[in-house]
N, C-alpha and C positions, 0 to 999 in steps of 0.2 A: 624522620621524614618531615615533621613540621619545621624543625630547625633548618633543614635543607631549603624548604620553600621560603622561609623567612630570609635566609641568606641570598637566595636568588632575587627576591623582591627588593632587598636593600641594594643589591648590586645593580638592578635595573634602574632603581630610582637614582642611584649615584651616576650612572651613565647619562640619564636624562638631564640631571643637574649639570654635569660636565658639558654636555652638548649645548644646553641653554646658555651656560656662561661663556661658551666659545663663540656664540653668535655675536655679530656686530650690531649693537643696538644704538641707533642714533636718537638723540633728543635735542632739546633746544640749546644745549651747551656744546653741540658738535661744532667742528671746524671744517672748512674746505681749504685744502693746502694746494698751492700751485706756485712754482718758482716764477720769479719776475722775468726769467730768461726764456720762458716758453713763448711760442708764437702768439701774436696779438689776437688772431681769431679764436684761439683756445682760451685766452684770457677772457674774452667776451662771453664765451660759453660758460666759463666758471662763474661769471657774474650772474648769468641767467640761473644757474643752479642754486646759488645763494638765495636768489629771489624765490625760487620754487620751494626750497627748504623752509624759508620764512613763512610762506603761505600754509605749509603743511604742519610744521612744528611750532610756529609762533616764536616769540622771543627774538633775540639778535643772534643770527648765525654769523660767525666771524670768518672772513676770508683772510688767510694767513699765507706767508711766503717763505717760512722757515720751519723745519721739523721741530725746533725748540719751542715754537708757538702753538704746536698742535695739541688738541684735546685728546683725552684717552682714546676716544673713537673719532677718527677723522676720515674725510674723503680726500683721497690723494689723486690729483689730476697731474699726470706726467707723460711726457713724450720724449724729450731730449735730455732732461736734467734729472739726475738721481733716480733713474729707473731701477726698480727693485731687482736684485740679482735672483731672488727666489722665484720670479716669474720668467718663463722663457719669452724671448722677444717675439713680437708679432710681425708677420711678414705678409706681403701682398698688397693689393689695391684697397685702400680705405677700410681695412679690417679693424673692428672695434674690439676692445677687451674690457670686461668687468671681472674683478676678482676680489675676494676677501682674503686679507693677509695678516696673520698675527705677528706681533713684534717687528714692525717694519723698519725701525731705526734703533740701533744700540744707543742707550742713554736718552732717548726721547720720551717725553710724557705720553706719547701715543702707544697704546698697547695693541690696538687693532686699526687696520687701514682698509678702506674700500678703495681699491685701485681702479681708476678709470684711465685707460690708455688706448693706444692703437698703433697700427703700422705706419701711419703718417698723420699729419695734422687733422685732416677730416675724419680719419678713423677715431682719433681721440675725442674730437668734437661729438661724433655720433655716440661714443661711450657715455659722455656726459648726459646727453639727451635721452639715451636709452635707460640710464639709471632713473632719470626723472619720470619717464613713462612707466617703467616696470615696477619700481619700488615706491615712488611718491604718487603714482597714478595721475600724473599731469597730462591732460589732453594735449596732444601735439598741436592741435588747432585751437587751443584755449582762447587765444586772443580774438578769433573770429566767432567762436561759439559762446563766449562769456562764461566759460565753464571753470569755476574755481575748484581746486582739489579739496577733498575733505580734510578737516583738521584732525590730527592724531597726536597723541602724547609721545609716541615712539615709532620709529621705522626700523625694521629688523632685516638684516641680510644674513642668510644661513652661513654657518662656518664652512670654510673651504669652497665657497661658491666661486665658480670660474666659468665664464661664458665668453665665447667669441663668435662674431658674425661678420659676413662680408657681402657686398652687393652682387646681384646678377647682372643688371644693366650697368654699363660702365659710366655713362653720363645720364643724369636724372635731374629734372628740375621743372620750374614753372616758366611760362611765358605770360607776363602781365600785359594784356593786349586790349585795345579798345577801352582804355581805362577811364571812361567818362565819370562813372559813379565815384570812384576813389578821388579823381581830380576835383570834382565839384564839391565833394564832402570835406576833404582835407588838402586844399591846394598847396603846392610848394613854391609858389611864385617868388616869394621873398628869398628862397634858397636856391633859385635857379633850377628848379625841378618841377615836373608836372604834378607829382604827389609829394606831400610833406615828407621830409627825410625820416621823421619819426615813424611814419607809416611804412615807408620803404624798409626801415630797420626791422619792423615787425614781420613784413613779408619775407625778408631774408632769414629771420629767426625761424619762421614757420617752415621754410624749405629745409633748413638744417635739422629741425626737429623731426621732419619726415624723411630724413637721411638723403636729401637731395644735395647735389654738388654744383649746380649751375642755375643760371637765371638769364632770361631775356628781359631786361628791366625797362619795358615800355615799348610803345609802337613806333613813334616817330621821334627818335632821340639822336643827339650828337654823341660822338665817342668820348667827349670830355665832360659829360654831365656828371653831377655830383652823386647821383644814385649809383652810377657805375663804380666810382671810387669807393663808395660805402660797401657795395657788394664785395669788392676785393678785400676790404678790411675785415669783412665777416668771413672770409675764406672761400667764397664762391667763385667759380669760373663764370665767365660771361660769354653768351652766345648771341647770334643774330637771327632774324627771321628771313624769309625768302625774298623780301623786297629790299631791305636794308643790308644788302650784301657787303661784306667787309666792314660793316658798321656805318656805311654812308647813309645819312638821313636824306632819303630821296624826296621826302615831303617838302623839304626846304631847298630843293634844287632851284637855282635862279630861273625865273620865267623866260628870260631872253636867251638862255643857253639851251640848245636842243639836247635832250637826254637820249641821244641816238648813237648806238654803237656802230651803225653802218656808215654814218657821215661825220661823227664827232668823237671818234674813238680815243684820240689823244686826251681830250678834255675829260672823258670818263675815267681813263686810266689815272690821270693826275688826281682826280677827286678821290678815287678808290685808295690810291697810295697815301694821300693826305689823311684820309679817315683812319687807315691803319696806324699812321704815326701819331695820331691824336689820342689814342687809348693810353691809360696809365702804363708806365714802362714795365712794371712788375706784374702786370695782369696776366693770368692764364686764360686764354681765349679759345673758343671753339668757333672757327671761322666759317661763315656761310658763303657759298658761291652760287651763282646763277644769274639770270638776266630776265627781268620783266620791265615793262614800261612804268612810267610814273603812276602813282595812285593805284598800283596793283592791278594793272590791265596788261594783256599781251602787248608786247612792244609794237607789233605791226599795225595795231589800230591807230597809232599816232605817228608812224614813221612812213613818210611817202616813198622812201627808198628801200623799204623792206621787201624781201622776196615774196612772190605770190604763192609759192608752193610750200607745203608743210616741211618738206625736206630742206628747202632753202632757209626757212625760218629756224629750224633746228640747228642748222649749220652755224647761224649767227650766234645762237645761245652757246654752242660748243666753243666758238672762238672767244666769246666774252669770258667763259669759265676759264679757258686756258690763260687769258691775260690776267685774270684775277689770281690764279694760282701762282703765276710768276711773281706777282707783287708780294703775295704772302710768303712764298718760299725764300725770297731774298732777305726777309727780315726774321721769319720764324720757320726755319727749314723743317722742324719736326712737329709743329703744332697740328692738332686735329682739325680736319676740314670736313664740312658736310655739304651735301647737295640735296635741298628739299625738293620733293617731287610734286610740288603744288601745281594744280591745273595742267597747262600744256606741257610743262616739263615732264610730268608723270606720263602723259599720253605719248610724248615723243620717245621716252625710254621704252615703254611697252611696245611701241611700233618699230623699235630698232633704228629710229632716226637720230637718236641722241645716245651718247655713250658715257658712262661714268669714268672719269679719269682715274688713273692709278693713285692710290693713297687717299682717296676721297670716300667718305661714308655716305651711302645712299640712305636718305631718310624719307620713308613713305608717309604721306599725310592721310588722315581720315577725311570723311566728307562733311564734318561738322555735326554728324549725328552718330558717330561712334564706329563706322565701318571703314576700315583701312582700305585705301584705294590701290592696292597692289595687284588685285585680280589673281591671287595665288602665287605671286612671284617673290614674296618675302624670302630672303636668303641670309645665310650666316654672315655676320659682320655688318649688317645693315641696322637701321633704326626706325623709329616711329615718331611722327608729330601728331599728337592726339588732342582732341578738344573735349573738355567737359562743358565749355561755354564757347559761343561763337556769334559774331554778327555777320549774317549773310542774307538778311531779309527773310529767313525761314527758321533759324535755329533759336537757341535760348541765350538770353543775356541777363535776365532778372530772376531766373528760377532754374531748378534742376530739370533735365530732360533726358540725358543718355541713361538707359537702364543699366544698373550694376551688372546684370547678367551679360549684357552686350560687352561691357568693358572687360569682364573676365574672359569671354569667348575670344575677343579680338587680340588682347594682349598676351594671353597664353598661346595663341596661334603664333604670335611673333617669337615667343620664347622657344617653342618647339622648333621653329625654323632657324633658331640661332641668331635672330635679328635683335641682339641685345646690346649693341654698341651705344645706343642713344635713345632717350625717351624724354621729349619735352611735352609738358601738359599745358595747353592753353586754358588758363583758369580765368582769363579776363579780369574781372574785379574781385574774384576769389570768394567773397562772402556769400553770394547766392548759391554756390555749389560746393559746400565743404565736404559732404559725404562722398561724392563720386571723385572729387579731386584727391582726397586722402586715399581712396581705394586704388587709384592709378599709381600713386607713389608707393603704396604698400606692395603692389605687384612688382614694381620696378626694383625694389630692394630684395624681396623674397617671394618669388612666384610659386614656390613649391606647394604650399597649401592649395593654391588655385589650380595647379596642375593635377594634384591628387584627387581633388573632390569636385565633381561637376557642378555641385550646388554650393560651392564655397561662397559665392556672392551673397546667397541668402543668409549664410552664417555670419558673414561680415556685416550685413545690414542689421541683423538682429543684435549683434554685439555693439554696433555703433549706436543703435537706438537705446540699448540698455545703458550705455555710458552717458549718452546725452540727455535722456528723458527719464531714466530710472528703470529698474528691472520690471516693476509692476506694469509699466506702460509699454514696454518693448514689444510684446506680441501684438497688441492693438495697433501700434504705430507701424509695425512691419506689414500688417494687413492693409493699412492705409496706403503705404508706399507701393505695395503690389498693384493696387487700384490706380494710384497716381501715374505710375510709369506706363500703364496700359491705356490711359484715358485719352491722350492727345488725338485730335483729328489728323488725317493724312492728306498731304497735298499731291502725292504721287503714288504710283503702284507699288513701290518697294516698301517693305516693312519699316525701314529706317527713315522714310520720308515723312517725319512727324512735324506737325505744326508746333514750333516753339513759340515762346512769348513774342519774339521779334516778328514772327509771321503775321500775327493778328494785327499789329500796328502798321507795319509796312504795307500790308495788303489793304487795310482799311483806308490809309491815306491815298494809295493809288486809285482805289475805286471812288473815293470822295472827290479827288481832283478831276477825274474823268467825268463824274456826274456834274460838277460845278461848271466844267468847260463844255458840256454837251457833247462829249465824245464817246458815250457808252456804246454806240453802234459802229464806231470807227475801228479799223483794224488794230488789233493788239500789237504794240510796238515791239521790235526786237531790242535787245540790250547788248550793245557792243558785239554785234554779229551773232549772238546766241539765237538758236532757232525759235520760231514762234509756235507755241503749243495750242493757242486758242485763237479763233477767228476774230473775236472782239471782246470788249470788257464784259459784256453781258454773258458771253460763254464762260469767261473766267468766273464770274459771280455764280453762275449755275453750278459749276464744279465745286467751288468752295462751300456754297450753301448746302449741298448734299452731304459733304463730309463733316461740316460743323454740326449739322442737325444729328447725324449719327453719333457724334461724340457727346451730345448733351447728357444722355443717361449715364455714360461712363464718368463724366465729371461730377454728376450728382452723387454717384456711389462713392467716389473718392472724397468729396466734401463731407458726406455723411459719416464715413469712417474717421475722418479727421476730427469731427466734432465728438464722436464717441470716445476717441482716445484721449481727448484733451483733459478730461477730469481725472485720468489716471496718471498724468504727468506730475513728477515731483514739483511742489510749489516753486522752488527756487529756479526751475528750468522752464517755467511757463512763458516767460518773455521770449526766450529763444525758440520755444515751440511756436509761438505766434509768428516769428520772423521766418523760421525755416520750414514750417509745415502749413499753418493756417493762412499766412499771407500768400504763400506760393500756390496753394490749391485754389484760393479765392481769386487770385490774379488770373490764373489760367481759365478757371470756370467762367468768370465774368467777361474776360477778353474774348473767349470763344463765342459767348452769347452776343457780345457787341458786334463782332465781325459777322455773325449769322444775321443779325438785324440789319446791318448795312447791306449785305447781299440781297436781302429781301426788299430793301429800299431801291436798290439798283434794278431789281427784276419787276417792279411794278411801274406802270406808266401813269398812275393816278397821283397827282401832286399831293392831295390830302393824305392818302395812304402812305406815300413816300415820307411825308413829314412825320407821321405817327411812328413809322419804323425807325426813323432817325432819333426821335425822342426816346424810344425804347433803347436804342444803341447807346445814347448818351447816359441814360440811367445805369446801364451795365458798366460802361466805361468809368463812371464816377465811383461805382462800387470797387472796381479794380484799383483805382487810384487811392481810395480810402484804405484798401488792404495794404498797399505799399506804405502809406503813412503810419499804419499800425505797427510796422516793423522798425520804424525809426524811433527807438527808445534809447534813453541813457546816452552813452558815448556815440551811439549810431544815429543820433538825431540829424536828419537831413541826408542820410546816406542815399536813399532811393529818390529823393526829391530835389536836391540841389544840383545834381549833375546828370540827370536823365536826358542826355542829348542824342543818344543813338536810337533806342526804342522810342523814346519821347512820347510818353503817355499824355502829358499836358497838351502838346501840340496837336495830337490826334483829336482830343476832346474839343480844342478850339476850332479845329477844322470842321467837326460835326456841327458846332454852333454856327459857323460861317455858312455852311451849305443850308442849314435850317433857315437862317436869315434870308438867304437868297430865295428859298421857296416861299417865304412870307413877303417877298417883294422888296427886301432891303438890298442895298448895294453890296456886291461881293467884296469881302475884305481881301484885297490883293496882297497885302503884306503876309497874311496867314497862308495864302495860296503859294506865294513865293517861297516861304520857309518850308512848306511841306514838300517842295520840289528840290530843296537845297541839300544835296547829299554830303556836302563838305562842312556844314556848320559845326558838327560835333568835333571834328578834328581841328577846326580852327580854334574852338574853345579849349581843347585838350592841350594844344601847342601854343596857346596865347603867351605863356611864360617865356617863350623863346624870342619874343619881340620880332625884330627885323633880322635876326641871325639867318645866314644862308650858308649853303655848302661852300667850303673853302677849297681853293686850288693852289698847290705849291709844287710846281714841277721840279723835282729833284731826284737824285738817286738815293734810295734808301740803303742803309747799311745794316748788316746783321746785328741783332742784339745778343748773339751767342758768342 
């Protein structure tokens, strides 16, 4: 009996030893193998993997191009060349494949290979980054979070490991929009781009690490700009937003040429056709159609010939879309086309005044606060345009705002409806909202955990906190985030009408300008025909004052929890904690207080008391500015302070100074007043690199590229 037990024990130990020896164990002598004939985007991903391996294993990881150069254990990246016969071919759209394979090549020094492949180029690229994330523990947003992976002596892949994944949303990516912070921090003027091409490359890498396949690379750009060509070289598709239809840079439309489809149709068609022709020839595009006026306003506000009825206006948009489709189909007969339901386009569709053309994907936009504006009409084959950041005078541009639970609820609603053809995430300058931006992309790739578990967003936040701040801090940071997302004041009756950081500063400047000009009792103006909700500025201030006052204890709770969690954060992650947590809660808490004090100044008629309230507002505003400065460390020096042209914290503080000086008998600083009323300054700065370039017109007949 004892002998039997001994034999069983020896046999078990032998099996364990065999299993251990069969594992693929990577160390600093490992190699990464990829044929020189593989696509260029895959070569770039291979270079990123070598960098990741070096961070984790140390030493010099060799990138080789022949099996004869491979180490005994090698990572084999393959798509078109020398694909192993032992593995069945991958099929489908962007399917990735990770597999451990013994004896991959007869006569090669390699005894084991970790095969990273896919059904197409992007599938293979995703396999590379999935390996980095799953086995090397590389944060997919590491460049934005400054998160270096832990050093290890070895990395082990189990024997026989074989995994395959494919996306649920067909098109997935970022819209880098209102990119003032990135432009001011790392301008690309010398390279003919708004943002440095090195930063654009990091943006594209991040999209690919999050398994995205497309990008809208900027707000007001020409089709021939260098970041577009760089996106193509990285393997991404390029799309356009709802104003720059067919890629036309409407911001650079010549001032003397009317942008009016009613009376200048031929000129618009020539410009659209020229824009299509100016894109890189081998680019895969997702074309956007639609028609709004210049500067993102309804066209009838500046078109004297526009119809007076909504049905007539919808008919003009329908005609413009038909013309754009003819231009696209002459050149790219099978390319994907989207129609964004932004503002009046969505309303006209819901009212039955506008109709989606055949072969066009309807893309429903959210309201900038996370609620998709489809009113229950999401359908199979449609898509979503979603914001984790937005500039609209009310939303967030410097900090997180949209609750993770809202993201889960809305995007899983789209998945259940089958509206999974398209998901673009407006991440603006990206760095201020990494957690929610990553969540949206995770759902785009694999929504099943979010569909199965109603509280998956809570699990996601806890895991994200553990990864970024350490397991010890994660529960406390999660409690802080619960308070943070519940803290904002509301500007309207709907639960999603939250005051984001942009609200505090745009509202403060409006109230201060009205105060300086003595217009507080004058009727509250309409904005491009939008209805007036308040009788005058004083009524608006009363409304804001009530809600900001109610939010004070909520922000105090969030700030207290942020302080309590700080000591639990891993020391190496405290700078990022400052930027991602403490800066953001302090910014919002102090900005809420600043706006509250400004409304109190508006509501008092005593000059001395008004001055004291403005002094208090200035003190709170300076604390908010100091919090932003505290986030500008290391490579991020100047991120929040060199290009803050849209929220514009410094301008708001100068305006408070100006109004205080006026109350003390000094002359009003008209330059500051003019800047406070200049809505185009930020975009002038963002597009300054374009110089005097303007929209180009080349009337010709386009020929098919197929």
